[in-house]
N, C-alpha and C positions, 0 to 999 in steps of 0.2 A: 642096288641104285649103281647104273654104270657114271663114272667121275665126270667131272662138265668139261668139256672141252674149251679151249681158249680159239677165241677169234682166226688164230692165226693158222691154227690147225686145221677150223673148220673151212677157209677161205682155201686152204691149199688144196682140198681135194676138187675144187673147180677151177675153169678157166675162165681167162677176161670174157669171153663170149658167154658163159653163163652167166658171168655177175653182172651184166647190165641190163635194168630192167624193161619192161615191154613200152611204159613212155618214154625213156632214154634212146631204146632204140626204134623207136619210131621216128623220133625226132633225126638219127643220122640219115636213115634212108629218105628224109622229105625231100622231092626235087625243088629246085630253086626257081621259084617265078613271081613274075609280079602281081599283088592281088591288089585288090581296091575292096574296100569297102564303104559298099552304099547302105541308104536307109532300109534299104530292101531286105538284106541281113540284118537290119537290127532286130527288126519285128519277127522275125524267125522264130518258132518257139524253139526250138534245141537247138541252141548253137554247140559246133564242131572244133574239133582243135585247130588251134591257128595253123597249124603246120603238119596235120595228116597227110601220112603218104598216099599218091595215085597210085589208081592201080592201075591203068595206061601205062605208064614208063616204068620201067621195069630197071634193077640198077642191079650193080654188083654189090656184093653183101662185105662188109667189110670184115677182114681178116684180125684173128686174134693178133694184137702188137705191129701190124702191118697197116702200108700206107693206104687211102681210100682209092678205089681208081673209078674216078667222075670224069668225064666229059669237061675240058678246059673252057665249051662254049657254056655252058650253064654258069661258071663263075664270072663269064663276063658280064652276064644281065647285073641289073641295077635291084638289090632288095629296095623295096620301097615298104615300108609298114606304117600303115594309116590306124589313126587311132581312132575309134569312133568318137562322134562328137551327137552327144544326145540333148535333143532339140525340147529342151522342156518349155512348154508355156508356165511363165510367173507373174501369178497374180500380185498388182500390189494392195496390200490391206491393209485398211487404217481400223485399229481397234477401237475401241470407245469404252474406258470406263466401266466394270460394274461396278455398284453401288447395292451392296448388299441389304438384305429387310433389314437386319440387323445390326449393321456397321456402317458410318458413312463417315466420307473423306474429311481432312482437315487439313488446307493450306496453306502454307508458312507464307507472307509474301518475303519475300525477299527484300535488299536492300535498294532504294530508289525505286523502287517499284511501285506505282499506280495501283492502289485497290479498285477493284471495278465496280462501280454504283450497284445500288439494291437494285435486286431485277421488278420490272413492271409487274402488274399484275398479269399482263397478257401475254408479255416476254419471257421469251426462252431462256431457260437456265444454263449457262455454259461453263466448266472449266478453261481453266488458262490458255490450254490446248485446244484447237474448234480439231475436235476426233469425227471423224464421218462413224454412225453405227453403222455396225457387220449385221447384213439381216441375219434372221433364224435367231437371237440371240437373247437373253434375257432382258426384256422390261425393264425401262428406268420407273425409277419413284417417281411416285405424280408428287405435281409440283406441290400441293398440301404439304407431304408431308417433309419435303426440302426445304420448305419455308419454316416450316414447325423446327426441321434438324437445326438450319441456320440460326435460328431465333434462341435456342438454347446452348448456341458456343458460345453466347455472348452473357449468358449467366453468371452473375460472379459465383464464388466458391465452389464450382466446380472441378476437379483438377480434371486438368486433360493429358496425355500421353504422346509419346512421341509423335505416332500416327492417326491413330484413335479414339473416336470417344463410347465408352458406351451409355447405349440407349435404355430406355425403358423395356426393352424387347429384352435384352440380354437377361440371364436366371442369375447373375452374379454382381457382386461390388467387391473392387480392391478394397485392404484395407485402409489405404490413405484417403481414399473418395468417401467424400462426407453423404450422409444418409440422403434419402425423398426427404423433402420439406413439405408435401402434401399435407393433407387433413391427416387424412388415414392414419400415417408414421407419426406424427403431432399426436393423434389421440390414443396410439401406443405407445410413446416414449412418456408417454405422463403417466399411463394408467402403471407402467410399468417402474418409474420412479415412485408413484402411489405404495406399490405393491414393499419395494425398499425402505418407503420409511416405517408403514409399518412394521416390514419385518424387524430393522432394525431398535424399532421401540419397545418390541414385545423381547427381544432379544436382550435387551438392559433391562426391561422389567425383571426377567429371568434373572437375568445374574444378578441385582441388587438385591433378591426375595434370597438365592443360593448364598451369599455373602450374610447377608444377617441370618441365617442360619447357621453356615460354619462359625462363622462369629457366638453365636449363644454356644452351640456344642464345645468350642474351644474354651470360653469361661466357664462350661460346665466340669469340663476334664480338668481345666487347672485348678475351679476349686474343689474336684476332687483329688489330686495331686498336692494341692496344697493340706488339702487333711489328714493324707497318707503319711506326708512327711512331715507334719508336725506329731502325729502317731510313733511314726520312729526316732522324730530327734528326743519328743519326751521318755522314749521308752532308752535308746541307746544311750541316750546324753551327749549329742552330735556338738562337738563342736564345744563344748566344756568340760574341759578335764584339768583337773587342777593339780600340779605335779608339784610334790611335797620338795623342800628346799635338800634333803640329803637322797634324792634321788636322779638318778642322771635323765635329763630330756635328746632321749635316743634321736625321737622323731621331728623336735625342733633343731636338731643338728644336722640332720640327711631335707630339712624342709624343700630343698631345691633340686633333689635327687629321684628325677621322676620315676626310676628304677624302687624307689623304697615305698612310693607311696605313701610318703607320711602323714598328708592331710587327710586319710582316709582309715591307715592302719591298726588304729587303735577301736575305731568304733567297728568294723568289718570284723576284729575279730571278737569283741564283745557279744557283736551278732550271731558267729558259732560258739560260741559258749551258749546260751540262750535257744539254738536250735539242737543242742544236744537232748535235750529232753524230747526231743518228738524223734528219736532212734535209740528208745533202750532194748536191752537185748539181757531178758531172763536168763533162770537158769533151764534151761533147753533137755541137756542130756536125760533127763528124768522121763519126759515123754519119750523121748527116741527111743524103741526097741532093741533096735539092729546095732547102736553106734557106741562109742565108747570116747574116753578120756584121748588115748594112745591113737584111734583113727583120726580122730582130730588136728592132731599132732603132725601123723603124719601127711596130712592135706595138706598141713599149712608150710610145712617143708617142701612138698612138691611143686609150692605155688612160688615159695621164694627161689627156686631153681626154674622156674617160668621165668621171672623175673631178671635173672643174672643170664638165661638165654636167651632170650631175645632184648637182654638191656633196653629194661622198660624204668620208669621211672617208680622212685619208689613212692610216690604217693598213690601207680594203678596198684603195687600189692597190697599198700594200705584198707585203698578201696574195697579190693577184690574180697579181704579179708572179712573187712564187715558184712559185704554182700551174701559171702556163706554164711555169718553170724546170724545174721534178723532171717535169711529165708529157715536155714533150722528150727530156727524158733520160733516161725508160722506154719511149716510144713515138716511134715514126715517123713525121713527119706531111708530108704533103703541100703545096706553094704554096696550094695554093686553100682549104686544112683550117686555115692558120695565125689564121687570123681570128678563125674558128668557134670556137677551142681558149681567144681572149682572150677572148671574150664570154661564154664560158661560164667561165673563169675568175674573172674580173669578178661575176659572176652568184651563183657561191657566196660570194665574197667578204662581197657586200654583203649575202646570206642572213647571214654570221655576223658582222659587225659596224656592219650598220646595225640602226639603230630602226625605219627604216620603207623599207625596200630596193625598186628599179625594179620595175616589172614585166616580164615577161618580153615582152611586145611593143614596150619600149623597149630593150632590146636588139636585138630584130627591125630597130626603126625603125635605131637609127644605126648598125645592117648596112648600108643601103639596101636592106634586103629581098634580100640576096644567099644566107641559109640561111630554111630555113621554121622554124615551130615544132618539130616534129619529130625537126628535123636539133638543132637547140638543146638539146633535150629530151635527147637519145641520149649528143651531148657530155658532158652535165652530170653525167649516168651513168655515164660512160666514164672519166670522170675523176675521181669517187670515188671507184671501184674502183678505180684504176692509186697513187692516192695513199694509199689503206687508209683513206679516210675518216676521216682524223687531222686537223682542221685545227687544232691548238695548234704552229702554226708560229713559233718565235722571230722578230722582223722585226729591223730596225735601227732602225726608225723609233722602236719603242718603248726601245730601249737608249739611243737620242739624247734624250731624252726627261729620263730618272732620270739621266743624266748632268749635262746641264745643271741640274736643280734641284739636284743637290747641288753640282755649283760657284757657284748662284746666278749664271749668269748673266743680262741682259737679255736680251729679246726680238727687239731685231734682232740682235743676236749668235746667238739661237737661232735664228731667220728664216735666215739666212747657211747657216749650218752644214745647215740644213733643205734648202735650195737646194742646197750640194754633194753632200746625199746622195740627193733626186732626180735630178737631174743624173747621177749613176750608175749608176742602176738601166738606162740605155737601153746602156752601157757593158760589153759581154760580159764583159771579164778581172775584173770583178768577181762573177761570179756563184759559182767557188767558193770566195770568199774568207768567212769568216766573220760574219757580221750584230753581232755586238759588235765586232768588231773595224773594219769599217766606220763604225760609229755614233764610237765613238772617232777614225777617222783625220778625220772631218767636224766635228766637234767642235776637232780640234787646228787644222784648216786655216781655220775661222773667227776662230779666237782668237788669229792668226796675221795675218787680213789685215784684222783691227781694231785688231793692235796694243796688245793686252791683256795676256795675260802667255804661257807657255810653261805645258807641262804639269805641273803643279803636285800636291803630296804628298796632298790631295785626288782630283782625277778619278785619281791612280796606284788610290789605295785603292778608291775605290766602284767604278772599271771592272774591274780587276784587272790592266790593264797599263801596263806601262813603254813609254816612248818606242820605245824601240828593237825591241818585238815588233812593234809596226804601222808600224814607217816605210816601206817598202816599197810598205802598204796609201795612205800619205799621198801620195809618190809617183804610184803609179796614179790616184787621184781630181783632185791638183793637174792629171795632164797630160791628164787629160779634160776640164776645163773651160777648161785655157787653147787648147786645138784652137779653131780659127776656125768658128763655128757654121754650118751648112746653112738653106737656106731647107725642108725636107723636113722636119725636128728641133728646129721654133722654138718649141715649146708650152711647154718647161719654162722657157724664157727670157723668153719674153711672160707668163709665166704672174708670176715672180717680180720683174717691173719694174713693178709695177702698186704704188699706194702702199700697197698693203693690206697687201702684204710689206714693206714698208720701202723697194722697190724695193732691192733686196740682188744682182740681177741685174748691176747697174750700179758694183757697188764695184769698184775695181781691183784687177788680178788680182797676185801674185804668183807668181814664179819656184820651181824646184824647189830652188836654192841660198839661197833668201831664207828658207824656211818652217823654216830648223834654225839 
């Protein structure tokens, strides 16, 4: 496409003669003469240009950038421009105000202006200014309609707008106007009020009936709750704990500490001790054809590794091991499925005890891809069904914390007791023992290893056990930690050999004879 030229370049190719338009050139060549405009010329159908060139008179054309060669005589003539005068016959028209069928005019009298007297029956009604009616216009309303409209203006209670008042012919009514006071509207309003009263009375009756039913149900629920509360109070001896004189009243000392829950702590742990009977774990390895004690110890060691890797709570680990024992005591499992049971148990325990449990893919990753997601989910569902969807299982770790607090034991001693208790998870001999006894035995061994004290009356009161009742459990736990460690089961020892856990795994051990 060629470049666009500027205006200067385009005009440079032409002379001034060529740049004059047709109409402008005609004006230059126009002879000067007097012109008069008559009425006949105004009525001609097509008007020519005012200064169109004449064909008779020939003039010399103007050269480019030169002077005109025009006779001076023609310039002396006077130029008279006569503008056409259009004579239009204007008739004076007086318009009469239309009164629409649905609207009527309201005239507000000015100050010091006398109102016109009401019209006589045969007299014409006129507005403030007399106006002649133009023919071929809309007819005015009849006299009877105007009288009726005038009568409606003086009715009280009717709101008038600034200029118009709505009549009965209109199809709407503003919100500020009063309704029609006719008999029909009175009838419908009375009927509406009657319907509203009947509806209100029916609603009131229904609400009274529902309130009575709710009160009756609440009374029955309260009676049922009181019965249950009385049964629980009789079973757990709620609020009636006689503390001996030689026992430290730990709950009373921390009565105002909301984190200690001293008002209910004794009753809670008494309730947990009663629930231990609901989760018995018998000797199940005799029925498991493919499993051995060694395989179970390896599984528990792997579960401790999961708890340490994911930084889970210790309660999660103990609950997971308990779920595995409960499942194995009721179902027969192959060797290739044992790890899947442990992963599903830790998954369920994490959902129960953790604030942010690990993802499903995390458990599949730690199993090294041995199982698929579908297999893990199916095992989780199966494990839930076998245990009866009851996860409120008493575990030994909770009992240990409660007993250590009541005895006011230091943290290193408590950590040593936790090491002994966690190491006992790999020992199959502790499966059938109650968790409260296991916690009492682990705490007693830790006290003896640290050379602090024997079984005190405070511990005897809060645990509910005397030393003779769990003496055999103490021997089982002490024997387990005294066995030489195996390289495949070093997770617990390495864990408690760290400085965070006060290196309690390196504390010198005691023989069974030195414990009593």
